[in-house]
NUGU-628832 format. One line per 10 residues: number of its first residue (from 0); their letters; for each residue x, y, z of C-alpha. Coordinates in pm, 1 decimal. Each point is the difference from the previous one (the first is absolute). Layout:
NUM) A) X,Y,Z  ...
This chain:
0) XXXXXXXXXX) 0.0,0.0,0.0  125.8,350.6,-83.4  138.9,188.8,298.9  -226.4,295.4,-74.2  -308.5,-225.0,5.6  91.5,-166.1,328.6  75.8,332.0,169.1  -328.0,145.2,-124.9  -205.2,-300.9,117.5  150.9,-0.9,348.2
10) XXXXXXXXXX) -35.6,378.2,31.8  -364.8,-14.4,-111.2  -80.5,-272.4,254.4  162.4,193.4,286.7  -169.8,323.0,-105.2  -349.8,-146.9,-39.8  26.1,-243.1,294.6  236.5,147.1,260.2  -116.6,-259.0,254.7  156.4,-289.9,-196.3
20) XXXXXXXXXX) 271.7,-170.2,207.5  25.8,-343.9,-161.7  -15.9,-146.4,-350.5  -95.0,-359.2,-85.3  215.2,-113.0,-293.5  -200.9,-267.1,-180.8  94.7,-268.3,-252.7  -280.5,-222.6,-130.7  106.5,-366.2,-12.4  -120.6,-271.7,-238.0
30) XXXXXXXXXX) -320.8,-38.6,201.3  -59.3,376.9,-6.5  79.9,22.2,371.6  170.0,332.4,87.1  329.8,-65.7,176.9  270.3,241.3,108.5  104.5,218.8,291.1  -107.2,310.7,187.0  259.0,277.6,-9.0  5.1,344.5,154.3
40) XXXXXXXXXX) -71.6,305.0,-212.7  364.0,104.0,49.7  117.1,-327.8,-160.3  -220.2,44.0,-306.9  264.5,174.7,-218.6  220.9,-309.2,35.3  -285.8,-212.8,-135.9  -21.5,224.3,-306.9  378.6,-14.2,-41.3  -12.0,-379.9,-40.0
50) XXXXXXXXXX) 97.8,-80.2,355.1  -309.6,-206.4,82.0  80.7,-370.1,-28.9  -208.8,-315.4,18.6  102.8,-358.8,-82.7  -101.9,-148.4,-333.7  -165.5,-274.0,203.3  -293.5,239.2,45.2  -111.0,-157.0,-329.8  60.5,-355.5,122.4
60) XXXXXXXXXX) -266.0,12.7,270.2  -324.7,-191.4,22.0  -312.3,159.9,143.7  116.8,-83.0,355.4  325.9,189.1,-56.0  211.1,-316.1,-11.1  290.8,-15.9,-246.3  -33.5,-269.2,-267.5  359.3,-116.8,-47.8  -70.2,-152.2,-344.2
70) XXXXXXXXXX) -4.2,355.9,-133.1  377.5,24.7,67.1  -55.5,344.1,154.1  44.5,-114.8,358.6  316.9,-166.8,125.8  120.4,-72.9,-355.7  12.4,377.6,-56.9  135.3,74.6,345.2  -330.8,178.2,64.1  171.0,290.7,-173.2
80) XXXXXXXXXX) -127.0,358.2,23.6  -96.1,210.9,-299.5  -90.4,365.5,-32.8  -367.3,97.5,-2.4  -78.2,327.5,-177.7  -308.8,215.4,74.9  -275.4,9.3,-260.8  -65.4,364.7,-95.1  -331.8,134.9,126.4  -49.9,-259.5,275.0
90) XXXXXXXXXX) 127.2,199.2,298.7  -334.3,57.5,168.8  -156.9,34.3,346.7  -158.3,-296.7,178.5  -316.6,170.7,128.3  -150.3,-293.3,191.4  276.5,15.5,262.6  41.5,266.3,265.8  375.9,-43.8,27.9  135.5,238.6,-264.9
100) XXXXXXXXXX) 68.4,-268.4,-261.8  48.2,24.5,-376.7  89.8,-270.9,-249.2  196.8,-38.1,-321.1  4.2,-292.1,-243.4  326.9,-132.5,-137.4  121.4,-238.9,-268.8  310.4,-218.0,18.8  313.5,39.6,-209.7  275.3,-255.2,-50.7
110) XXXXXXXXXX) 357.4,63.4,105.4  89.1,145.6,-342.4  -296.0,240.2,13.6  -217.0,-198.2,-242.5  -358.4,-99.3,89.9  -2.9,-302.3,232.1  -161.9,-289.7,-185.1  -214.3,-109.7,295.2  -183.1,330.1,50.9  -351.7,-25.8,-151.5
120) XXXXXXXXXX) 3.5,371.9,-77.9  288.3,-57.6,-241.3  -184.8,-295.1,-158.6  -285.9,235.2,-85.7  242.4,267.1,-119.1  155.2,-244.6,-247.7  -343.1,-84.7,-144.5  -81.2,371.1,-33.0  319.8,50.0,-201.4  -141.2,-235.6,-262.7
130) XXXXXXXXXX) -301.0,230.3,-39.1  227.5,301.8,-25.8  168.7,-161.7,-299.4  -345.6,-29.9,-160.5  -74.8,365.0,74.4  -283.2,-99.7,237.1  -80.2,93.1,360.7  -218.8,-229.9,213.0  -271.9,165.6,208.0  -106.3,-212.4,297.7
140) XXXXXXXXXX) -252.6,17.8,280.1  -2.7,-236.6,297.4  -313.7,-119.1,181.4  61.4,-164.0,338.3  -245.5,-189.3,219.9  52.4,-57.8,371.3  -179.5,-92.5,321.2  -20.3,173.8,334.3  16.6,-269.8,270.1  -20.2,-8.0,376.8
150) XXXXXXXXXX) 322.5,-11.9,197.9  -162.3,-269.1,213.6  3.1,-349.3,-148.3  -274.5,-258.4,46.9  30.4,-284.3,250.3  144.2,-216.1,-279.1  257.6,262.6,-97.4  -174.8,124.8,-312.2  -56.5,358.9,-102.1  -342.2,161.0,27.3
160) XXXXXXXXXX) -163.3,321.1,-121.6  46.4,301.2,227.7  -284.0,146.3,196.9  -156.0,271.5,-212.1  131.9,338.6,112.2  -341.7,162.7,44.3  -233.9,-278.0,113.4  251.0,-227.6,174.7  -161.0,-294.3,-183.8  219.4,-269.8,-153.0
170) XXXXXXXXXX) -116.7,-53.4,-357.2  4.5,-337.4,-176.5  -168.4,75.5,-330.5  60.3,80.6,-362.8  -116.0,337.0,-132.4  168.6,119.1,-319.9  12.2,380.9,-37.4  -177.5,45.9,334.0  -16.4,367.8,91.5  -83.4,-90.8,360.4
180) XXXXXXXXXX) 334.5,-181.4,18.9  174.0,304.9,-143.3  -173.4,212.7,263.2  103.8,-238.7,278.4  365.1,28.9,-101.6  -25.7,366.1,-98.7  253.5,126.0,254.9  271.4,-252.1,-83.5  -58.5,41.9,-375.5  23.3,377.5,39.7
190) XXXXXXXXXX) 330.1,-36.3,186.8  133.1,-232.0,-270.8  -99.3,259.5,-260.9  173.9,280.1,192.1  312.3,-211.8,43.4  -0.6,-77.1,-374.2  -5.5,372.1,-72.3  291.7,58.4,239.3  197.4,-278.3,-167.8  -87.3,109.1,-355.4
200) XXXXXXXXXX) -192.7,-316.8,-73.8  -268.4,82.8,-258.9  -275.7,-211.8,153.5  -349.2,22.9,-140.3  -310.9,-208.6,49.3  -47.3,-201.7,320.5  -277.2,-258.1,-3.8  -125.0,-274.4,227.6  74.6,-338.4,-151.6  -171.0,-337.4,49.7
210) XXXXXXXXXX) 144.8,-102.8,334.8  -62.5,146.1,348.4  250.9,279.3,53.0  131.9,-37.5,-355.9  73.9,306.9,-212.3  153.7,88.7,-333.3  191.3,319.3,-71.0  90.4,108.2,-352.1  323.3,186.2,-63.1  -4.6,242.6,-291.2
220) XXXXXXXXXX) 145.2,-71.4,-344.3  369.5,90.8,-15.5  232.7,32.8,-299.8  295.9,-98.6,221.1  -36.2,-370.4,80.1  286.1,4.2,250.3  -160.9,288.3,190.0  -336.9,-179.2,-7.6  157.6,-304.7,166.5  185.0,217.8,252.3
230) XXXXXXXXXX) -341.2,144.0,87.9  -151.0,-347.3,35.6  274.1,-99.2,247.3  -63.3,319.4,198.4  -375.4,-55.5,-12.5  14.7,-348.5,150.4  224.1,118.3,283.1  -224.0,300.4,54.7  -320.9,-204.6,23.2  155.9,-232.3,256.1
240) XXXXXXXXXX) 131.7,294.7,200.0  -329.2,189.2,8.1  -193.4,-315.6,87.7  236.8,-70.5,291.2  -44.8,354.8,126.0  -376.6,-60.9,-3.9  29.3,-322.6,200.6  -35.8,-239.4,-294.8  219.5,-192.7,-238.0  -8.6,22.8,-378.1
250) XXXXXXXXXX) 99.3,-294.7,-215.4  65.3,-40.9,-371.2  -0.5,-377.8,46.2  -164.4,-142.6,-314.7  -242.4,-235.9,176.4  -33.3,77.6,371.5  -345.2,-163.3,27.6  -95.1,-324.3,-169.7  -365.0,105.1,-24.5  49.3,357.3,-124.4
260) XXXXXXXXXX) 148.8,167.2,-306.0  374.0,17.5,-45.3  201.8,317.8,-50.9  148.6,70.2,-340.4  230.9,247.1,-169.8  -134.0,115.9,-334.4  218.5,195.2,-240.4  -134.5,228.2,-275.4  240.1,66.5,-288.0  4.8,217.1,-309.3
270) XXXXXXXXXX) 291.0,117.7,-218.1  91.5,349.0,-117.6  199.3,76.7,-313.2  256.0,280.6,-28.3  -276.7,255.1,-59.9  -187.1,-107.0,315.3  -279.5,-177.3,-187.9  -135.3,-332.0,130.7  93.7,-268.0,-254.9  -289.6,-213.8,130.4
280) XXXXXXXXXX) -253.2,274.9,-85.0  -287.0,-135.7,-205.0  -367.4,58.7,-64.1  -39.8,-377.7,15.1  -78.7,-86.1,362.9  207.9,-316.5,-36.8  304.3,193.5,-109.2  220.8,37.5,-303.5  260.7,-234.5,-143.5  278.3,124.9,230.4
290) XXXXXXXXXX) -212.1,-58.2,309.8  -93.4,-345.7,-123.0  365.5,-85.9,-55.5  72.8,118.0,354.2  -278.3,-223.8,130.6  133.5,-286.9,-208.4  339.8,35.9,164.5  -151.2,21.9,347.5  -205.5,-314.4,-59.4  294.0,-189.3,-151.9
300) XXXXXXXXXX) 234.8,77.3,291.9  -247.8,-11.6,289.1  81.2,-353.5,114.8  373.3,77.0,-1.0  -55.2,302.2,225.6  -256.7,-156.0,233.5  266.4,-42.3,268.8  39.3,378.9,3.2  -375.6,62.8,9.3  -48.0,-254.3,280.8
310) XXXXXXXXXX) 327.3,-24.0,196.8  -112.1,-164.8,327.9  -182.0,-315.0,106.4  -302.2,207.7,102.3  -13.1,162.3,-346.1  -141.5,-315.1,-155.3  -298.2,-21.3,234.6  -157.3,285.7,-201.2  -28.2,-203.5,-319.3  -354.1,-133.0,11.7
320) XXXXXXXXXX) -276.6,-3.2,-262.9  -232.2,301.5,-13.1  197.8,192.6,262.3  106.7,280.7,-236.7  344.1,-159.7,-10.6  93.9,-121.5,-349.8  97.6,-361.9,-52.4  81.7,31.3,-370.3  183.9,257.8,-216.4  -326.6,128.7,-146.0
330) XXXXXXXXXX) -81.7,350.0,-121.6  -317.8,196.5,-67.9  -153.9,344.7,0.4  -181.3,110.4,315.9  7.2,-344.7,163.2  141.5,-36.4,353.2  25.9,-377.3,-22.8  292.1,2.9,-244.0  370.6,38.3,63.9  44.2,287.2,-244.7
340) XXXXXXXXXX) -285.5,247.0,-4.3  -44.6,302.7,-221.6  -205.9,235.2,218.2  -265.2,232.3,-135.5  167.5,333.4,-72.9  27.4,278.1,-254.2  189.8,-87.8,-317.7  312.0,193.7,106.1  12.1,-173.6,340.0  -12.5,-356.3,-131.9
350) XXXXXXXXXX) 206.7,-233.5,219.2  34.4,-355.3,127.3  -64.6,-104.8,359.4  203.6,-295.9,126.0  -208.9,-178.3,268.3  201.5,-307.1,97.8  238.7,102.1,279.1  -52.4,-13.0,373.8  56.3,300.5,223.3  318.3,-164.8,132.1
360) XXXXXXXXXX) 178.0,35.7,-336.5  308.6,221.5,-1.2  -114.7,311.8,-192.4  326.7,33.9,-194.6  3.2,-363.9,-108.4  -373.0,-1.6,-73.1  36.1,303.8,-224.5  317.3,-134.6,-160.0  -167.0,-331.9,-87.1  -308.3,169.2,-146.9
370) XXXXXXXXXX) 198.7,252.4,-201.0  233.6,-275.7,-120.7  -303.1,-195.1,-123.6  -129.6,308.6,-180.9  340.8,63.9,-157.3  22.9,-364.1,-107.0  -345.2,11.8,-157.3  59.0,325.2,-188.4  341.9,-93.5,-132.1  -114.2,-349.6,-103.2
380) XXXXXXXXXX) -345.2,117.0,-120.6  -184.2,-273.2,188.9  -369.2,-44.0,-81.2  -202.1,-70.2,318.3  -292.9,-151.6,-188.0  -360.0,114.2,46.2  -115.1,153.2,329.2  -191.9,-220.5,239.6  -374.5,51.8,34.5  -203.4,-81.2,310.7
390) XXXXXXXXXX) 111.6,-191.1,308.1  378.4,-39.1,-3.9  -18.9,-300.0,236.1  -273.4,-205.7,-160.7  129.2,-296.6,-195.8  363.2,93.9,54.8  229.3,-180.3,242.3  303.7,183.4,132.8  280.4,21.5,-254.3  222.6,231.4,202.6
400) XXXXXXXXXX) 228.9,-161.4,259.8  -211.8,52.8,309.6  218.5,-184.3,250.9  332.9,121.8,133.0  211.1,-296.9,-127.1  -152.3,24.5,-350.1  66.3,373.6,-17.6  356.7,-46.3,125.4  71.2,-255.4,-271.9  -145.8,223.8,-273.4
410) XXXXXXXXXX) 210.4,292.3,126.1  314.4,-213.3,16.2  -38.9,-131.0,-356.4  -96.6,334.4,-151.8  227.8,145.5,-267.7  -223.3,309.6,8.7  80.2,65.3,368.9  369.1,-65.1,-60.5  5.4,248.3,-286.0  -191.6,285.4,162.1
420) XXXXXXXXXX) 95.9,-44.0,367.5  347.8,-143.6,-52.5  101.7,-354.9,86.3  178.7,100.8,324.1  -317.8,162.8,128.8  -207.3,-297.0,-119.8  217.2,-228.1,215.4  -8.9,241.6,294.8  -378.2,35.2,9.0  -56.8,-371.9,-51.7
430) XXXXXXXXXX) 241.7,-86.3,281.5  -165.9,228.9,255.2  -349.0,-120.3,-86.8  92.7,-368.9,12.5  185.3,52.0,326.2  -313.6,153.4,147.1  -211.2,-290.7,-126.2  234.5,-250.5,166.4  -27.5,187.6,330.2  -380.1,3.9,-30.2
440) XXXXXXXXXX) -20.4,-372.4,-73.4  201.4,-87.3,311.7  -284.1,126.6,218.4  -280.8,-231.8,112.5  -332.7,184.1,-13.4  -288.9,-20.7,245.4  -214.9,-139.0,-281.1  236.3,-295.3,-40.3  -46.0,-86.4,366.7  -378.3,30.5,-37.3
450) XXXXXX) -5.7,-227.5,-303.7  268.2,-258.9,59.7  71.9,-59.9,371.2  -303.6,-222.7,52.8  -11.1,-152.8,-348.9  361.4,-91.7,-72.8
């Protein structure tokens, strides 16, 4: 980062927020978990000068924070440190604390100053460079679903909906787009909105989703895909922080309740040419040839990237028929049952909505995989076939890999992933995910005792 930029950012923070005493320096790992350190405001110039170090093993961690040694970034690498450089525009206050805290996001560099291969932000940056060579700029918008849950677990250790803030009632029902639910959570939603404004997160619509305490927030369309993903990382941390301040928890777990809807991450994408015109623009509601080629590429590569869209064991519990979670790489206009939906819009705003991923997907990797599929489809001129009509689930069994082992195998064998993500990153991601699966499978669940103790 230019010295002038860093000096200006630090000066602006101290001028606008003189109470700031600490800064959380955050690096999003493969699971999208922010990791890092808290420094004093006086130490911040050293961070901008490249003096903030974290080990490369930050990208060898599973969701529990345990190092997966098969990545070769643990003891094989000497757990070596690398410089982490601030992302311009991310030095912002943390308004849900009362302790004078700000935060800044960073990305990791290798010892020679080049982008570190394991950082998902650099994976997305490499995909974006392919679009630059085509003279195209992706415009993306992220939709994230999440649940508010009670801090108190049930007698069996499961989560439960929180008591409604106004009535004190604990709700166990499904009410899509319920305004009474919005009213019940009005105070916490208002605080989330205010915090988004303070952190320059362009959040728009908030709506009550199917599950009790479940909401969706739409982030605005952004012509800087890296910035859009930076915002998504900040948003997830922000929602958890505000919920905790209000005496609740917030979770982006894909399937927290077996009986209620899962939480997804939908990505809307269009492409601008050098003049700023949308190359998907079309009077045809099902898009023009370029949009169809993009959809063809997304459909063709969807199985290969499923491991990115659904990275944890819980991710695959979402994939059920008629649950608004696609099981096949289908596409259609104005149909929420398909994987690739062209929403109703004006001709100049024509876009594709990718509806497969869970809310636990790393935003950088999710966006990289989707944009890579679009690039592949456009450059190879892939025809997606006719759009689907009617019920996307009727008469169609699942053709996507909807179990973790199947998705891992498709990811491992994929030349597409190796080309767009790089083979070293392909190995890294696969190793961390499989290490996590092994750790999960070593545990004996309560259900196994219930089923097998008396019958085996």
